[in-house]
N, C-alpha and C positions, 0 to 999 in steps of 0.2 A: 200800765207802764209800756207795754209793747206798742200800743196805739200811739203813744207819745213819741216813741223812737221812729216809727214809720212816718209820722207827720214831719219830724225834723229832717228825715231823709228827703222827703218830697220838697220841703222848703229850701234845703241846701242845694238840691239838684236844680231847682228853678232859678234861684237868685245867686248861687255861688259862682266862682270863676270857672270858666269852661276850659277843660284840659282835654285835647283830642289825642286819643291813642290809635286812631285809625291808620291804616297803612297809607303811606305817601303814594300819590298817583304816579303812574309810570311816565317815563319821559315822552314816549311816542303816544300821546293821548290824542285820539281823533273822535269825531262824532259818529253816530250811527250811519248817517248818510255818507260820510267819508269812507267808512268801512265797506259799505255796499258798493261804492264806486271802485274801490281798490279790489274788491273780490271779483267784480265783473271784468277786470282787466288782467288780474294776476292769478286767478284760480287755475291750477293745473288741469283739472278735468274739463273746465270750460274751454281752455285753450286747445285741448285735444279734440273737443267737439268742433271747434271752429276749423281746425286742420282737416277734419273729415268733410267739411263743406268745400274746401278747396279741392280735395280729392274728387268729390262728386262733380265739381265743375270740369275737372280734367276728363272724367269719364263721359260727360255730356259732349265735350268737344271731340273726343275720340269717336263717339257713336255716330257723329255726323259725317265721318270720313268713309271713303270706299275701302274695301279690304285690300291689303297689300298683295302685289303679285309675288309668286313663290318661284324661286330659282333652285333647281336640283342639279347638282354636279356629282358624277360618279365615274369611277374608273377601276379597271382590274388589270393585273399584270401577272403573267405566268412566272412563277419563281424559277422554273427550270427550262424555260424556253422563251421564245420571242412573241408568243401570243399576248395580245393586249386588246382592251376595249375602253373607249371613252364615250360618255353620254352627257349631254346638256339638255335640260328640260325647263320650260317656262310655262307657268299656268297662272291664270287671272280669273278669280271668281267674278261672276256678273252681278251677284247680289240682287236676284229677282224676287218677286213675290211679296213686295212690301217689307222686306227685312230691315232696310235702313230706317224707314219711318217708325217701325216698332221699336227698334233699338233707341232711337232718339226719344220716343215717348217714355220708355222705361227710365232712361237716364234723367230726363227732366223731372219725372215724378220722384225719383230718388233724391235729387237735389232739393226739391221742395220739402220732402220729409226731413232731411237733415237740417234745413233752415228752421223748420218748426220745432225740431228737437232742441236746437240750440236756444231758441226763444223760451221754450219751456224750462230748460236748465237755468237760464238766467232768472226767470221768475222764481223758481224754487230756491235758487241760491240766495237771491236778495231777501226772500222771506226768512230763510234759515239764519242769515247773518243778522237780520233785525231781531229775531227771537233770541239769538245768543247775546247780542249787544244789550237787549233789555234784561236778560238774566244777569249779565255782568253788572249793569247799573243797579239792579235790585239787590244783588249780593253786596255791592259796595255800600249801598244805603243801610243795609242791615248791620254791616260792620261799624258804620258811623254811629248808628243809634246805640249799639252795644258799647262803643267807646264812651259815649256820653253817659250812659248808665253806670258804667264801670268807674268813670271819674267821679261822678256824684257819690257813689257808694264808698269810694275810698276817702273822700273828704268827710263823709258822715262817720266812717270808721275812726278817723282821727279825732273827730269831736267826741264820739262816744268813749274813746279811750281816755280822753281828758276827764270826762265826767266820772268814769269808773275809778280813775286815779284819785279823784277828790271824794269819792264815796257817794256821789249823787245818783249814780246808775249802777244796778247790779252787773256783775261780770258776764252773766248769761246773755244780756243784750249785745254785748260786744262780740261774743262768740257766734251768736246767730247772724250778725251782720258780716262777720268774717266768712261764714259759710256762703252767704249770698254773693260776696265779692269773688270767692273761688269759683262759684257756678258761672258767674258772668265771664270770668277769664277763660274757662273751658269752652263756653259758648262762643266767645270771640275767636278762639283758636279754630274751632270747627268752621265758622263762617269765613275766616281768611283762607282756609284750605279749599272751601267750595269756590271762593272767588278766584283763586289761582287755577283751579281746575277748569272753570268756565273760560278763563282767559286762554288757557292752553287749547281748549276745544275751538276757540274762535280763530286762533292763529292760522291753522291750515286752510281755513275757508277763504282767508284774504291773501294767501300765498306768502306767509311769513314763516321763518324757521322757529322752532320751538323755544330756543334760548332767548329770542329777541323779546324785550319787554314791550308790553302793549297795554294801553289804558283806554277807557271809553269815557268820554265826557258827554254831558247833556242831562236830561231828566226824563222822567216817565209821565210827565204831565201834559204831553202834547195833545192838541185837539184831535178828536176822532169823529168824523162825520160819515155816517152810513146812509146809502140811498135806500129807497123803498124796496120791498121784496121783488116786485115785478120789474123794476128798473135794474136791480142787481142781477136778475136772471137773464135779462136781455143782454146786459154788458158781458156776462160770463159766456153766453153762447156765441157772441160775436168776437170776443177778444182773447179768450183763454187759449193759449198755444197748444195745450194737450188735446183739447177737442178738435182743433184744427189739424193736429197731427194724426188723429184717428181718421178723419175724413180723407186726408192725403194718403194714408196707408191703404184705404179701400181702393182709391184710384190707382195706386201703384200695383195692387194685386190684379186689377182688371187689365192694366197695361202688360203685365207679365204673361197673363193668359193669352193675350193677343200676340205677343212676341213668340210664344211657343207655337201658336197656330201658323204664324208666318214661317217659322223655321221648318215646319213640317211640309210646306209646299215644295213643288218641284223647282230645282235650281239648276243653273248651267254655268259652265266655266270654259274659257278659251285656253287652249294649251298648244304648245309646239315643242318638238323634240328633234334633236340631231344626235345621231349615233355613228361612230366610226369603229370598225373592228378589223383587226389584222390577225391572220393565222398563218402558220408556217408548217411545212412537212417536207420530208425527204423523198425524192424519186429514186428508186433503187432498181438495179438489174443484176443479172448473173454475169460474172466474168468467165474467162476461159477455164478456170478451175471449178466452176460450178458454185462459187460463193456469191452470196447476195451482198452487193455493195452499192452505195449511193452514186448517182450520176450527176456530173457537173453541168451547169448551164453552158450552152455553146458560146463561144466568143462572139463578139459583135461582128455582124456581116461586113464585108468590105464595101467600100464606097462604090457608087454606081460607075464611076470612071474606071475603077480597077476591074469591076466585072465586065465592063464593055471591052476593055483592052484584052482581058484574059480569055473571054469567050467561054465555050464549054470545054473544060479540061477533062482528060481521061481519069479513070479511077486511080488514086494514088497507090503507091506501093504499100503504104501503111494499111489500107483497106484490104489489099490482097494478102498481106501477111496475116492479118487478123482472121480472114476467112480460112486460109490454109491451116492456121494453128487450131481453129475451132474444129475443123474436120479431122485433124490428126489426134487431138487430145480429148475430145468429147465423144462418149459412146453414142451409137446411133439412137438409142432410146431416149437420151437426155438432150439431144441436139434440138435447138429451136431454129426458127427462121432467122436468117441473117442476110441482109442486103448490103453489099459493100457500099459505103458512102465516104465522102470526104471527111478528113479528120476535124474539120471545123464544126461539124454537126454531130449530135448524139446518135447512136445506133437506132435502127428501126425497131419498132415494137414498144417504144417508150411513149407514153401519153403524158406530156407535160401539163396539159390543161386539167386532166382529171386525177393525176397522181398515180395511175395504174401502169403496170409494166407487164409485158409478156415475157416468156422465157427466152432470153437473148443473151448474147455474149458481148461484153464491152471490149473494144479493141485496146491496144496498148496505149493509144492516145487519150483514153477516157480518164477523167478525174471526177471527184465527188463534189457535189454542191447541193444545198437545200433548195427546195422550191417553196415559194411563199405566195400568198394571195391576200389582198386587202379589199375592204368594202366599206362604203359609207351610205347613210340613208337619212332622209328628212321625213318627218311626219307632223301633221298638224290637224286640228279639227276642233270640235265642240263636244264637251262632255256634259251629260245630263245626270243629275243625281237627285 
C-alpha cells in the first residue's frame, strides 16, 4: 500500500497543476555581469584604493620639485628697557648627491605598486561577486525545487485525504504524507533564510545599503572553457596583478635603499642673514654733593656761521661757579679732576663712546640723558652638512 501511495505522489507531481510557492524575485534584479560592473564602480574599498593612486601621483609630482627656501624671522625686546634685536635669515638647500633622482624613483615605484594593488583588488572583487551571485542563484533554485515538491505533496495529501474518507486508504498513509509536507515546509524556510543571507552578503560588495532589495537573474549553465595547464601557467605569470605587485615591491625596496644612500651623502645649502641690534645704557657722573647721577647728551653744536662770528669765547661764569663750588664743598680726598668747559658740553672725565666715567663733578648746567648704541650686520655663505 505504501508503494502505491508513493507512485501516486510521483504521478501527481509530474502531471498535476504546478503551484509555485517560491519567493517572488526582487525588483532590482540584475545579472552576474551587471553586479560585477556595479561593484567595480561603487565598492567603497575599491574607491579608497583608487584615491590612494591619486595621492601617489601627487607625491610623484612633488618629488620632482626642488626643496623650498626657508625664511626665518626672529626678534627680541627688553621688557624693562629699549634693548631690541631683529634678525632675518634665508636658506636654500642645493639638493646635491642625486637626492632628487632617488626621490623620483621611489615615488614612481610607489605609484606602480598602488596601481597593481588596485588591479588585484578588482580581480578579487569580481571573483567574489561572481561566487556570491552563483550562491544566490543556487539558493534560489533550491527554493524553487522545494516549492515544486511541496506543491505536489500537498496535492497528493488532498487526494489521500479523499481516499481515506471513502475508506480506500488507511489513515496511516495520510499521516505519513503530512509528515513529509511538514518536513518540506521546514526545509523551504531554511532555504529562504539562506537565500536572504546570501543577498545581504552580496549588497555591500556592490555598494548597496542593506535594506535595498536585490535579486540575481541568470542561470548556472554557462559555458566554461579552460586552457591547457602550460598555457594557463603562462597566462597567470604574465597577467596576474598580485605577481606583478610582488615584483614591483622588490623594485620599490631597492629604490628606497638607494634613496637612503643618497640622503647620507654630503649636502650643501645657501644662506643669508641680516641682524640689527640696539642697546642702551646711562652715562653717569658725580655731582657736587658726591652723588652718582646720569649725564645728559650735549645740545647740538651751533652752526658754523655762529662759531665763526663768536670766535673763541672765554670760560663762562657757569664753569667758574662750578669749579669754585667743587673746591669749597668737596673734601680734598674726594675731589676729582675738573676742567672748566662751556655749558654746552658735558664735563671732562666722561667717556660717551665707552660709557665709562671718572670721578668728576657735574656743573649746575648738567642734566641727565641715556646713551644708546645700535649696530647692524650682514652675513652670507654656504653651509655643508
